[in-house]
N, C-alpha and C positions, 0 to 999 in steps of 0.2 A: 469210945465204949471201953470200959474196963473189963478185965477177965472175968470178974464176978458177974457183971452185967450180961456179958456175952453167954456164960454158963446157964445163967437165969433163962435167957431166951432158948438156948439149946435144949435145956430141960423140959422147957414148956412145949417146944416142938416135938421133942423125941417121945413125950407123953401123949402127944396127939397123933402124930404120923409115925414116929419111930424110925425114919428115914433121914428127916431133915438133920437130925443131930450129927450124922456122919459127915454130911457136906459142910456144916459149921465147924465140926471139929477139925477138918482138914484145912 
């Protein structure tokens, strides 16, 4: 998974939960 793809998933999760983005960011 590339950085762009990862960020895409993170953005989708942060928009829904707002917490998952932190776990994925780390």
